[in-house]
N, C-alpha and C positions, 0 to 999 in steps of 0.2 A: 159547398164549403162556406161556412159563415165567416164573418169578419175576423173573429178571434183566431180561427184556424189559419186564415191567410197570413195574419200577422206572425203567428207562431212559425209557419213554414218559411216566411221571409227571414225571420230572425235566425232560424236554423241554418239557412244557406249562408248568411253572413258569418255565423260562428264557424261553419265548416271552412269557409274561405280564410277567416282569420286564424283558425287552428293550423291550416296548411302553411300559411305565410309565416306564422310564428314558430311552429314546432318542428317542421320538416328541415333537418340539418340547420337548426337555429335560423329559420327563415330563408328566403331566397338569397339574401346577402350571404347567409352561411353556405349555401350551395356554391356560390361564386368563390367565396374564400376557400372552401374546401378544395375546389378544383385548382385554384392558384397554388395552395400549399402542396397539393399532390404533385403539380408540375414542378415546383421547386424541389420537392423531395426526390422525384425521379431524376431530375437533372443532377442533383447533388449525389444521388446514389451511383449514377453512371460514372461520374468522375471519381467518386469515393472508392468504388470497387475496381476501377480500372478495367472495365469490360466484363466478359463472361466469367462466371464462377465455375470452376471445374471441380466436380465431385467424383471423378472416376478413379480407377485403381492404378493409374500410371505412376503415381507418386509425384507428379509435377505440381508445384505450389503456385496457385493463382487465387484470385479473389481477395477478400478482406484481410487475410492473414499472410499474403505473399510479402516477402521482404521488400521494403521500400527505402529509398534513399532519404537521409535527413536533410535539413537545410544546408548543412556544411559538414565536413568530415568530423565525426565525433571521436572523442578520446576513448570512450567505452561503448560496447555494443550489448551489454547485458548487465542486469542489476540483481543483487540479492539484498533484501532489506530485513534485518533482524529487529522486528518491532517489539520492544519490551513494554508491553501494555501494563497500565497500572501506575506508571511514573516512578522510575528508579530515582533514588535520592542522590543527586549530584554531590551533596555535601558529605556523603559517606563513600563515594566512588571516584569522582572526577575533579572536584573543585575544593582543594584544601583551604581551610579557613582557620588559621591559628588564633586570630582575634576573636572569632566566634567561640572558640574553646575557652578563651580567657573570660569571656562575658557570660558563660553558661549560668543560667538562673536569673540573669538580670532582665529588666524590661527593655525592649527595643526603643531607640530614640523616637520621640513623638513625631518629628519631622519626616521620618522614614515612612510613616504609616498614612500620610495624607493621600486620600484618594485610593487607598489600597483595599482590594476586595478579596477576602479569603473565602474558601468554599464552606468550611464548617466552624473553624475556631474563631474566637475573639482575637482580632489582629494584635491586641495588646497582651498577648500571652508571652510568657517568659522565653528568652532565647535558649536554644539547646545546642550545646557543643557537639562537633562531629564524634562519632562513636569509634572510628578507626584511624590509624595513623597513615600518613602518606610518605612516600619516598620517591626520589628521582629514578626514572627508568630509561634504559637505552642510552645511546650516545647523545640524544637530544635533551636528556634530562627532564623529560615530562613527568610531573608529579602525579602519581596514581596511588590508589588505596591499596592497603595490604591485602584486601580480599580479592584483588584482581592480579594475581601473579602472572597468569598466562597472557592476559592482555598487555601486561607490562613488558612481556617479551616481544611484542609487536609494536611497541611505542614508536620505533623509528619508521614504521610503515603507515602510520595513521595521522590524520589531522583531527584534532580534538577541538570542537566548538563549545565554549563554555558560556556563551551568551545567547542561547536560543530563547525566543519569546513567542508566545501564542496569544490568541484573543480569548480562549475559553478557560474556564476554571473547573469544569467537571469532565469526567472520563469520556462519555460517549461523544459529546460535541467536540472535545479536544482531539480525540482519536480521528474523528471525521475531518476536523480541520487539518490535522497533520497529513492525512492520507488523500484528501480530496480538495483541500484549499478552502473548504467551507464548513461551517457548523451545521448546515442544513442537509437533510436527506436529499438524494437525487442527483448528486454531482458525480462525475466519473472520478475514479481513483487514479493515483499516480501510475500504478501499473497498467491501467487501462489506457491512459494517455500515451504511455510508452509503446504499448502494443499497437495502438491506433497509428502512431507516427512511424514506427519502424517495421511493423509486421513481425513475423516469427521465422526463425530458422529451423524450428523443430518440425519434422515431417509427420511424426506419429505421437506427439504429445501436445497438450495445450501450450499456448504461448505465454500464459500467465498462470502460475501455480501457487496455491496457498497451502501452507502447512501450519497446523496449530498444535501446540502443546499446552499443558496446564489447562485452564478453562478458556472458554470462548471469550472474545473481546466484547467490551461494553458496547462498542459501536456496531457490532454485528457485521453482516455482509456488506453494509455501506462502506466499510473500510477497503473493500476490494471489488466493489461492484462497478459496472460500466455506466451507471447513471443514464443520461440521455444518449450516450453512444450506443451503437448496436451491441447486443448482448454477446456477440462473438468476442468482444474485447474484455469481458468480465473475467475476474480471477476464478479459477476452478479449484475448489477445496479438495484436497486429497485426505483420505482417512489415515489415521496414525498407524494402524496395524492392518495386516491382511491386504486384500485388494484395495487399491486407492479409492475405487468407486464401486458401489453395489451394482449387481446385475451385468457384470462384464462377460460372463459366460453365456453361451448360447443355450436356449432351452432344448430339451430332448427332441430329436427329430429334425433339427435345423443344422445342416452342415455348413462348412465355410463357403462352398460354391453357391448354395442357395441364398445365404445371407448376402454375399457379394452382389448377386444378380438383383436381389430385392432392393438393396441400397442404391444401385445404379439406376434402377427404374424410378424409385422415389426421387432421386436427385434430378433426373430428367424432367419429371413432372414439376418439381419445385423450381427448376430453372425456367420453365415456361411461365410459371406464375411470377417469378422475379422479373422477367422481361416485360410482362404485361402490367404489373402493379408497381414495381420499383420499391417495394418495402424492404429495407435493410434486414428486417428480422427474418425474411425468407432465406437470405444468404446465411444468416446465423444458423438457421435450421439445417441447411445443407451441410454446413461445416460441422455441426454437432453430430449428424449421422455418420459422416466420414471419419471424424475423430474417434467416435465410440468404437467403430470397427477396428481402427488401427490400435487403439488402446488395449484391445484384447491380447495383443502380442507384446506390445511395448511395456505395459504396466507391470506385469509380473516380473519381468526382467529388471525393471527399474527398482522395484521394492526389495529385491533379493540382495541383501548386503553380504551374503555368504561369499560373494566373489571378491570382496575387499580383504586386503591383507590384515593380519593381526596387528601390525604396526599402525596401519591407518585407523583401525577401530580404537586402538589405545590412544592415538593422537587426539581423536575427538572425544574420548571418554565414553564410548559406546560399550556398555557391559554385556548387554544382550541385544543382538541385531534385530530381534523380533519385538522387543519391548519399546513402546512409545516413549519418547523423551525428546527434550530440546536437542540433545547431542545427536540423536538419530536423525532428526530433521535437518540439522546442519550438514550432515554427511549426504543426506538425500538431496539437499539443495545443490551441493557440488555436482552430484550425478545428473541432476536436471539441467544445470548450466552446461555441462559437457555435451548434452544431447540437443542443444540448440534452443532451450527455453529462454525466452527473452527476459522475463521478470519473475523472480521467486521471492515470496514474502513469507516470513516466519512470524507468527504471532505467539507471544508467550506472556500471558497476563497473570503475574504473580507479585507485582511490585507495589501494591497499594498498602504501604505500612503506616496506617494511622496509629497503630500501637505495635508493641513488640518489634520495634525498629531494628534493634541490634541483631536479634536472631533471624528476623526475616531477611534483612539484607545479606547477612552472612550465608544463609542457606541458598538464597536465590543466586548470589554471586557464585557460590560453589557449583550450582547446576548449569550456569551459563558461561562462566569465564573460560574454561578450557575449550568447549566446542566453538565459541565465538572466535577465539584466537586461532583455533585449529583450521577453521574455514579460510582465514586469511593466509595462514602458512601453507595450506594445501593448494590453494589457487596459485600462490606464488611458486610453489614447487613445480606445478604443472605448466607454468608459463602463462596462466590465464589471468593473473591479477592485473597485468598491464592493460587489459581491455575489459575488465570487469569493475563495476562499482559496488563496494560493500558498505552498507549503512547500518549503524547500531544506535537505537535511541527509542524513547517513549514519547508520550503525548504532552507532558509537562514535567516539572520537577517537584521538589518538596520544600516546605517553608523552613527558614532558619529558626522559627518559633516552635515550641513544643505542642504536641497534642497527645491525648491518651495518657495522662499521668506524667511520667518523666521519660517516656521512650516511644515517641511517635511524632510524625510530621504530617501537616496538612498539604493540600495541593498548592503549587506555586507556579504561576505562568510567566513571571517576569524574567526569570533566568534559570536555564537548565542546560544539560550537556548532551551532545550528540557527537559521535565520531564516525568518520568515513575513511575508506582506504581504496586504493585502486588507481586506474589510469587517469591522467590529467590533473592529479592532485599533488600538492606539496606533501612531503613526508616529514614525520617527526615534528609537526607544527601544532602549537596551541594558539587558537584564534579567539580573541575576545578576552575581556577581563571583567570580573564582577567586583563589587565593593567589598570591604573587609568583612562584612557579615554574609555575603552571598545573596544579597537581596535584589540589587539592581545591576544591570550592566553599566560599566563606566567607560568601556572601550569596545568599539565594533559590535554593537547589538545586531543580531541576526533574526529576522522574522521568519515564520514558516514559509511565507511566499518567497523570501529570498533563497531559502534552502531549496525549494522546489524549482525555482528558476535556474539555480546552479546545477541541479541534477539533470534537468532537461538540456542545459547547455553541454554538459559532459556527454550526453547522448547524441549531440549534434543538432539541437533545436534552439531557435530563438523562441523563448517562451511566449513572446507577444504575437508570434505568427502561427503557433500550433493551436489552431482553433477549430471549433465545430459549430455550425449554425443550428440553432435550436430556438423555437418560439420567436423567430424574427430577429434574433441578434446572434453575433458570434461570441461563443464562450471559450474560455481557456482555463487551464489549471490554476493560474495565479490571479484570475479575475482581472482587475485593473491595477494590480500591485506587482511587487517583486523586483528586486535588483540582484544582479550577480554578486556573489561573494568573491570579488576579484582577488582578495588576498590569499585565498586557499588554492587558487588555480596555479598549476605549474607553468 
């Protein structure tokens, strides 16, 4: 071996050593860090899952979806969230502004626009008066739009917040902000946090179910995903017609007993892996197999609205029990809540009226007004409203200024309206006040974090203590923000 060969060989050995130190699990330091994180994850998983996960056929609920006590006795134990994606115009529906009507066609005051950021329009666009009239409803005298006659009938059961605010001005980030507390992908949704905190009382259905009508949401699955929480807490989308999920039926040659034995065997193998590795996703896999088996029986019965009375179908405005609609989803939501589902979220994205505002709002209100009110009435009739929280609202509101000729509004994040009903809330209350043009709150502004903190409080949680450790720090739905809306609590 000559000198050049020996130098080359020595260099190769150094490179191999350097490659191993640098690239194997990000260096030896990475090996140590990986082991430390694994230990932390396993310790967290042990306390998080409360011991062994049972995936057998006894029906006993254990593991990540087992019912868990909240921090303190909650006023409600289930939530149904009617998310009106696209941003309903509060100025046509919930926040009457006679002064805006008087100033129709005028330019907004210059001082009002300082620091204002619109999504598409020139903020110095002309003002647009409301397209519909308002009138007092119920004994409380809550002023609501003429296109919401049925919601007007439940005015004495709801609290209407007129001063909601958010940080985002476009649909996808604003929807994620409303549902996860962040404009960024990867955070757990409100429904997932609720399921993580309380578990589920449903033995044969998911704890968090998502129903979609109209088109899909701009924010997509991030609106109901589990983020960095184990996927067992994610929302499960149900199809609008037919079986709620594909492939629920067994293939030919597989009977019930064979399937049960197969699932039990797979669960035992997964349980061994869970004990050795401590990965929460293994528990999610066990849960998925077991739930899929149970859904084969529970899902067809759930989706069959033929058992509902004619009066109930008429109450919700369901014309064809098999036809997909927001009305059908509202009735399905009630059926899901009756069966122990913890969180049901309805997404209905039709409200983005940059133009043709008058017809759009009229048609959308016509499709959602009756079923939204019916859900509250039905839960009240069944004695369920007292421990259920009902939420109605979108990701932001619409501008007092015009867009699209003379019949449209742009996105507006400074003030919009959301209403709630159910246990722990005052009834027939209007909370917050906006200025005479509906531009800014002038009394009791409510940020998204405040709303989410209040929802968690009604479920029995201190929002600052419902946390999950991820990447070295504790995360929560409200991040480092959020205050209870004390004035709406009974």
